[in-house]
C-alpha positions in Angstrom: 225.6 -5.2 213.4 226.0 -4.8 217.2 223.1 -5.9 219.4 223.1 -5.1 223.1 221.4 -8.3 224.4 222.3 -7.3 227.9 220.3 -4.1 227.9 217.2 -3.4 230.0 215.5 -2.0 226.9 216.2 -5.0 224.7 213.1 -7.0 223.8 214.1 -9.2 220.8 210.7 -9.7 219.3 210.0 -6.0 218.9 212.0 -2.8 218.7 213.0 -1.3 222.0 211.4 2.0 223.2 214.5 4.2 222.5 214.6 2.9 218.9 210.9 3.5 218.4 211.2 7.0 219.8 214.5 8.2 218.2 215.5 5.5 215.8 218.8 4.7 217.7 220.8 1.5 217.1 222.8 -0.4 219.7 226.2 0.8 218.5 227.0 3.8 220.8 223.4 4.1 222.1 223.1 6.7 224.8 220.2 4.7 226.3 222.2 1.5 226.9 221.6 0.2 230.4 223.6 -3.0 231.0 221.8 -5.5 233.3 223.7 -6.3 236.5 221.1 -8.3 238.3 218.1 -10.2 237.2 215.3 -10.2 239.8 212.1 -12.3 239.7 209.1 -11.4 241.8 206.3 -13.9 242.2 203.0 -12.4 243.5 199.8 -14.0 242.1 196.8 -12.7 244.1 194.7 -11.0 245.2 194.7 -8.0 242.8 194.8 -5.5 245.7 197.7 -7.4 247.3 199.6 -7.5 244.0 199.2 -3.7 243.8 200.4 -2.9 247.3 203.3 -5.3 246.8 204.6 -2.9 244.1 205.8 -0.8 247.1 208.9 -2.9 247.2 210.0 -1.7 243.7 211.5 1.7 244.6 213.6 -0.1 247.3 214.8 -2.8 244.9 215.8 -0.1 242.4 217.7 1.9 245.1 219.6 -1.3 246.1 220.0 -2.7 242.5 219.8 0.3 240.1 220.8 -1.8 237.1 218.5 -4.7 237.8 216.1 -6.2 235.3 212.9 -7.0 237.1 210.4 -9.7 236.0 207.0 -10.2 237.7 204.9 -13.3 237.5 201.2 -12.9 238.4 197.7 -13.9 237.5 196.0 -12.6 234.3 193.7 -10.2 236.1 196.6 -8.4 237.7 198.7 -7.9 234.5 197.0 -4.5 233.7 198.3 -3.1 237.0 201.8 -2.9 235.4 201.0 -0.9 232.3 203.5 2.0 232.3 205.3 0.9 235.4 208.9 2.1 235.0 210.3 -0.4 237.5 209.1 -3.7 235.9 210.7 -4.8 232.7 208.7 -8.0 232.0 205.4 -9.3 233.3 204.2 -12.9 232.7 201.0 -14.6 233.5 201.2 -17.6 235.8 200.1 -19.9 233.0 203.3 -19.0 231.2 205.5 -19.9 234.1 206.1 -23.5 232.9 208.0 -22.0 230.0 209.5 -18.9 231.7 211.1 -20.6 234.7 213.1 -23.3 233.0 214.5 -20.9 230.4 215.7 -18.1 232.7 218.2 -17.7 235.4 217.9 -15.1 238.1 220.2 -13.6 240.7 217.3 -13.0 243.1 213.9 -14.7 243.4 211.4 -13.0 245.7 208.1 -14.7 246.7 206.2 -12.9 249.4 203.1 -15.1 249.3 203.1 -18.2 251.6 200.6 -20.0 249.3 201.4 -23.4 247.8 201.3 -22.4 244.1 203.4 -19.3 244.6 205.9 -21.2 246.7 206.1 -24.0 244.1 207.0 -21.5 241.5 209.7 -20.1 243.7 211.0 -23.6 244.3 211.1 -24.3 240.6 212.8 -21.0 239.7 216.5 -21.0 239.1 218.0 -18.3 241.3 221.2 -17.7 243.3 219.4 -16.1 246.2 215.8 -16.8 247.2 213.7 -14.6 249.6 210.3 -15.1 251.2 208.7 -18.6 250.8 209.4 -21.8 249.0 207.9 -25.3 248.8 209.4 -28.5 250.3 209.2 -31.7 248.3 207.4 -33.3 251.3 204.5 -31.0 250.5 204.5 -27.9 252.7 205.3 -24.2 252.4 208.2 -22.8 254.5 210.0 -19.5 255.0 213.3 -19.0 253.3 214.8 -16.3 255.5 214.5 -15.2 259.1 212.6 -12.0 258.1 209.9 -14.1 256.4 209.2 -16.1 259.6 207.1 -13.4 261.2 204.7 -13.1 258.2 204.6 -17.0 258.0 203.5 -17.4 261.6 200.8 -14.7 261.2 199.4 -16.8 258.3 199.0 -19.9 260.4 198.2 -18.6 263.9 195.2 -16.2 264.3 196.3 -15.0 267.7 199.7 -13.9 266.3 198.0 -12.2 263.4 195.7 -10.2 265.7 198.7 -8.9 267.8 200.5 -7.6 264.7 201.0 -3.8 264.5 203.1 -3.6 261.3 201.7 -2.7 257.9 201.9 -5.1 255.0 204.3 -2.8 253.2 206.7 -2.7 256.2 206.6 -6.4 256.5 207.3 -6.9 252.8 210.2 -4.5 252.9 211.7 -6.3 255.9 211.4 -9.7 254.2 213.3 -8.2 251.2 215.9 -6.5 253.4 215.0 -3.0 252.1 214.9 0.4 253.7 214.1 2.7 250.8 213.4 6.4 251.0 210.2 5.9 248.9 208.1 2.8 249.4 204.8 4.0 247.8 202.5 1.9 245.8 203.4 2.1 242.1 200.6 2.8 239.7 200.5 5.2 236.7 197.6 6.4 234.7 198.2 6.8 231.0 197.3 10.0 229.1 194.4 8.2 227.5 193.0 7.2 230.8 193.3 10.7 232.1 191.3 11.7 229.0 188.6 9.2 230.0 188.3 10.7 233.5 188.2 14.2 232.1 185.4 13.4 229.7 183.4 11.7 232.4 183.9 14.8 234.7 182.7 17.0 231.9 179.6 14.9 231.3 178.8 14.9 235.0 179.2 18.7 235.1 182.1 18.6 237.6 183.8 21.9 238.0 187.5 22.4 239.0 187.9 22.4 242.7 184.7 20.6 243.6 184.8 18.2 246.5 183.9 14.7 245.2 183.2 12.0 247.8 183.7 8.6 246.2 181.8 5.6 247.7 183.1 2.2 246.8 180.4 -0.3 247.8 182.1 -3.6 247.0 184.9 -5.5 248.6 185.4 -8.7 246.5 183.7 -12.0 247.1 186.1 -13.8 249.5 185.0 -12.2 252.7 181.4 -11.2 252.8 181.8 -8.9 255.8 184.5 -6.7 254.2 181.6 -4.8 252.7 179.9 -2.0 254.6 176.1 -2.3 254.7 173.8 -0.9 252.0 171.9 1.0 254.6 175.1 2.5 255.9 175.9 3.9 252.4 172.3 5.1 252.0 172.3 7.0 255.3 175.8 8.4 254.6 174.6 9.8 251.3 171.8 11.6 253.0 174.1 13.1 255.6 176.5 14.3 252.9 173.6 16.0 251.1 172.2 17.6 254.2 175.5 18.8 255.7 177.9 19.1 252.8 175.5 20.1 250.0 178.4 21.5 247.9 180.1 18.2 247.4 179.3 15.6 244.7 178.9 11.9 245.5 180.3 9.3 243.1 179.3 5.7 243.4 181.8 3.0 242.5 181.6 -0.8 242.2 182.5 -3.8 240.2 180.4 -6.4 238.4 179.1 -7.9 241.7 177.8 -4.5 242.8 175.5 -3.8 239.8 172.3 -4.7 241.8 173.7 -3.3 245.1 174.4 0.1 243.6 171.0 0.2 241.9 169.3 -0.4 245.2 171.4 2.3 246.9 170.6 4.8 244.1 166.9 3.9 244.3 166.9 4.6 248.1 168.5 8.0 247.8 166.2 10.6 246.4 169.2 12.8 245.6 171.6 13.1 242.8 174.3 10.4 243.0 176.6 10.1 240.1 177.0 6.4 239.1 180.4 5.7 237.6 179.3 2.2 236.4 180.1 -1.3 237.4 181.4 -2.7 234.1 184.7 -0.8 234.0 188.0 -2.8 233.7 190.7 -2.1 236.3 192.3 0.7 234.3 189.0 2.5 233.6 188.0 2.0 237.3 191.3 3.6 238.4 190.9 6.5 236.0 187.4 7.3 237.4 188.5 6.8 241.0 191.1 9.4 240.3 188.3 12.0 240.1 187.4 11.6 243.8 188.8 13.9 246.5 188.0 11.4 249.3 187.3 7.7 248.8 185.2 5.7 251.3 185.9 2.0 250.9 186.4 -1.3 252.6 189.7 -3.3 252.6 189.8 -4.0 248.8 191.5 -3.1 245.5 189.8 0.3 245.5 191.6 1.2 248.8 195.0 0.4 247.4 194.3 2.1 244.1 193.1 5.3 245.9 196.3 5.3 248.0 198.4 4.8 244.9 196.6 7.7 243.3 197.4 9.8 246.4 193.7 10.2 247.4 192.4 10.8 250.9 190.8 7.6 252.2 188.3 6.5 254.8 188.9 2.7 255.3 186.1 0.7 256.8 187.7 -2.4 258.2 186.2 -5.5 259.9 187.4 -9.1 259.4 190.8 -8.3 258.0 193.8 -6.6 259.7 193.4 -2.8 260.1 197.0 -2.6 261.3 198.3 -4.0 258.0 196.7 -1.2 256.0 199.3 1.5 255.1 197.5 4.8 254.4 200.7 6.9 254.2 199.2 9.5 256.4 196.4 10.3 254.0 193.5 8.3 255.6 191.5 7.3 258.6 190.7 3.7 259.5 187.3 3.0 261.1 186.6 -0.3 263.0 183.9 -1.4 265.3 184.7 -1.9 269.0 184.7 -5.7 269.1 187.2 -8.2 270.4 186.8 -10.5 267.4 188.1 -8.1 264.8 190.8 -9.4 262.4 189.1 -12.9 262.5 189.5 -13.5 258.7 186.3 -15.5 258.7 184.5 -15.7 255.4 181.1 -15.3 257.0 179.8 -14.2 260.5 176.8 -15.1 262.6 177.1 -12.3 265.1 174.3 -9.7 265.2 175.1 -7.0 264.9 178.4 -7.8 263.1 181.5 -5.6 262.9 180.4 -3.8 259.7 176.9 -3.2 261.0 178.4 -1.5 264.0 180.2 1.2 261.9 177.7 4.0 261.9 177.1 6.6 259.1 177.6 9.5 261.6 181.1 8.2 262.4 182.0 7.9 258.7 180.6 11.3 258.0 182.6 12.8 260.9 185.8 11.2 259.5 185.1 12.7 256.0 184.7 16.1 257.6 188.0 15.8 259.4 189.9 14.6 256.4 188.7 17.3 254.0 
């Protein structure tokens, strides 16, 4: 019996999707897609960066329409690829020791100038390698001229601060891509849309209501990526006083359980808590209910953009210039010369996030809606 091993749909251990859907076999199959190029993408962390790196996928498919694309990432980022039509295989980094020696690639792309990612790129067997690799003498280095700019930004703060390009545009340049569509790739499943619809019904949300989503967390690496609790509290009061018809949703992760409880306790108004124990897929489904999302530079920002939401981005120690909002958002930063410092903590009083005022955020919400 004929088997099309060189087909994008072929899995080997399980039936392919066309067979499960229509019962077709390889002989004369109308869904047969012969693989012309095998592309490996290595992007491990952080989760938000993995998500926004999916913006290179439309360009890769435009340039290599018959490519099979494999992605290696960390376990926490694997759920981002559920339903992604561009990526054929996703492996956890722990599986790389088996994956890399047993596969050959036409193109290896590593956009992360970190030692582990670069070691994986060095170990991968590929005809063309793009981005960053690892020298046996123990250092990361750029593989192509286009990667040098991003490399220098990573090792020199002053160069990082002068950058005006978005992360997406830099990634596309490194890959040599100029696609017509470079949006972040994330798809909700029908089951996840049902989850959001049920939540909306329980919260008595009517069609057409304006929902302002406030995401209060920003991960644990940079303390000052989070806006202040008092800022969120005062903003909620402003929303209730001046936009009484809108609903306010509160979002957060496990680290924000106590934070969000305190915010709710300090607002004597109805705030709808979406919970802090949702996994990534559930979080995205609930975030999809918001009309406008107010957030720091974190996963919620990139998910909101991927879901085509309007966004108010509150930015301090990281690069505001690198954030691509696709014309659907407003960036707010303090007027301080030390912005984009990438410091984990800060001793300045007031600091850059404390200088972002609730009135300014409210005004941005008014303009964007």
